[in-house]
C-alpha positions as a Markdown table, in Angstrom:
| # | Residue | x | y | z |
|---|---|---|---|---|
| 1 | Unk | 6.5 | -6.6 | -55.6 |
| 2 | Unk | 6.9 | -8.1 | -52.1 |
| 3 | Unk | 3.9 | -7.2 | -49.8 |
| 4 | Unk | 4.5 | -6.9 | -46.1 |
| 5 | Unk | 3.1 | -9.6 | -43.9 |
| 6 | Unk | -0.2 | -8.6 | -42.3 |
| 7 | Unk | -2.0 | -10.2 | -39.3 |
| 8 | Unk | -5.3 | -9.6 | -37.5 |
| 9 | Unk | -6.4 | -11.1 | -34.2 |
| 10 | Unk | -10.1 | -11.6 | -33.5 |
| 11 | Unk | -11.8 | -12.2 | -30.2 |
| 12 | Unk | -15.0 | -14.2 | -29.9 |
| 13 | Unk | -16.6 | -15.9 | -27.0 |
| 14 | Unk | -19.1 | -18.5 | -28.1 |
| 15 | Unk | -20.8 | -18.4 | -24.7 |
| 16 | Unk | -22.0 | -14.9 | -25.4 |
| 17 | Unk | -24.8 | -14.9 | -27.9 |
| 18 | Unk | -24.7 | -11.2 | -28.6 |
| 19 | Unk | -22.3 | -9.5 | -30.9 |
| 20 | Unk | -19.9 | -10.5 | -33.6 |
| 21 | Unk | -16.2 | -11.2 | -33.3 |
| 22 | Unk | -14.1 | -8.1 | -32.5 |
| 23 | Unk | -10.8 | -7.0 | -34.0 |
| 24 | Unk | -8.4 | -6.9 | -31.0 |
| 25 | Unk | -5.0 | -6.6 | -32.8 |
| 26 | Unk | -3.9 | -5.5 | -36.3 |
| 27 | Unk | -0.5 | -5.1 | -37.7 |
| 28 | Unk | 2.0 | -5.3 | -40.6 |
| 29 | Unk | 5.6 | -6.3 | -40.8 |
| 30 | Unk | 7.1 | -6.7 | -37.3 |
| 31 | Unk | 3.8 | -6.0 | -35.6 |
| 32 | Unk | 2.3 | -8.9 | -37.6 |
| 33 | Unk | 5.2 | -11.1 | -36.6 |
| 34 | Unk | 4.5 | -10.2 | -32.9 |
| 35 | Unk | 0.8 | -10.9 | -33.2 |
| 36 | Unk | 1.6 | -14.4 | -34.7 |
| 37 | Unk | 4.3 | -15.0 | -32.1 |
| 38 | Unk | 2.0 | -14.1 | -29.2 |
| 39 | Unk | -0.8 | -16.3 | -30.6 |
| 40 | Unk | 1.6 | -19.3 | -30.9 |
| 41 | Unk | 2.9 | -18.7 | -27.3 |
| 42 | Unk | -0.7 | -18.9 | -26.0 |
| 43 | Unk | -1.7 | -21.8 | -28.2 |
| 44 | Unk | -4.1 | -19.7 | -30.2 |
| 45 | Unk | -4.8 | -21.4 | -33.5 |
| 46 | Unk | -3.8 | -19.6 | -36.6 |
| 47 | Unk | -5.7 | -19.4 | -39.9 |
| 48 | Unk | -4.4 | -17.9 | -43.1 |
| 49 | Unk | -6.7 | -16.0 | -45.5 |
| 50 | Unk | -4.9 | -13.2 | -47.3 |
| 51 | Unk | -8.1 | -11.7 | -48.8 |
| 52 | Unk | -9.9 | -11.6 | -45.4 |
| 53 | Unk | -6.9 | -10.1 | -43.6 |
| 54 | Unk | -6.8 | -7.4 | -46.3 |
| 55 | Unk | -10.3 | -6.4 | -45.4 |
| 56 | Unk | -9.9 | -6.8 | -41.6 |
| 57 | Unk | -6.8 | -4.7 | -41.3 |
| 58 | Unk | -8.8 | -1.7 | -42.3 |
| 59 | Unk | -11.1 | -2.0 | -39.3 |
| 60 | Unk | -10.5 | 0.0 | -36.1 |
| 61 | Unk | -9.5 | -1.9 | -33.0 |
| 62 | Unk | -12.2 | -3.1 | -30.7 |
| 63 | Unk | -14.9 | -3.0 | -33.4 |
| 64 | Unk | -17.1 | -5.9 | -34.4 |
| 65 | Unk | -16.6 | -7.3 | -37.8 |
| 66 | Unk | -19.1 | -6.0 | -40.4 |
| 67 | Unk | -22.0 | -8.2 | -41.5 |
| 68 | Unk | -20.5 | -8.7 | -45.0 |
| 69 | Unk | -17.6 | -10.7 | -43.4 |
| 70 | Unk | -19.8 | -12.9 | -41.2 |
| 71 | Unk | -19.8 | -15.9 | -43.5 |
| 72 | Unk | -16.0 | -15.9 | -44.0 |
| 73 | Unk | -15.4 | -15.5 | -40.3 |
| 74 | Unk | -18.0 | -18.1 | -39.4 |
| 75 | Unk | -16.2 | -20.6 | -41.7 |
| 76 | Unk | -12.9 | -19.9 | -39.8 |
| 77 | Unk | -14.6 | -20.3 | -36.4 |
| 78 | Unk | -16.1 | -23.6 | -37.5 |
| 79 | Unk | -12.6 | -24.8 | -38.6 |
| 80 | Unk | -11.2 | -23.7 | -35.2 |
| 81 | Unk | -13.9 | -25.4 | -33.2 |
| 82 | Unk | -13.2 | -28.6 | -35.1 |
| 83 | Unk | -9.5 | -28.3 | -34.2 |
| 84 | Unk | -10.4 | -27.7 | -30.6 |
| 85 | Unk | -12.7 | -30.7 | -30.5 |
| 86 | Unk | -9.9 | -32.9 | -32.0 |
| 87 | Unk | -7.4 | -31.7 | -29.5 |
| 88 | Unk | -9.7 | -32.3 | -26.5 |
| 89 | Unk | -10.4 | -36.0 | -27.4 |
């Protein structure tokens, strides 16, 4: 069975110490393609994690991720910060 592509966009500002990352876009199929396309156009790094996306697509827009997903999202943020550091050197 061929599952439809899914995508989730998170927003997190490391300068703000309060709050967890928020879900700012969710979609499947063509909407997922558009989320990915928009991220690429704005040089937003992409990270694939099918299991995490499956959990995040269930969340309403503009809500913080639940505490049970903090560790997984923190690992992604650490990966993205390392990418950012490499690209700025």
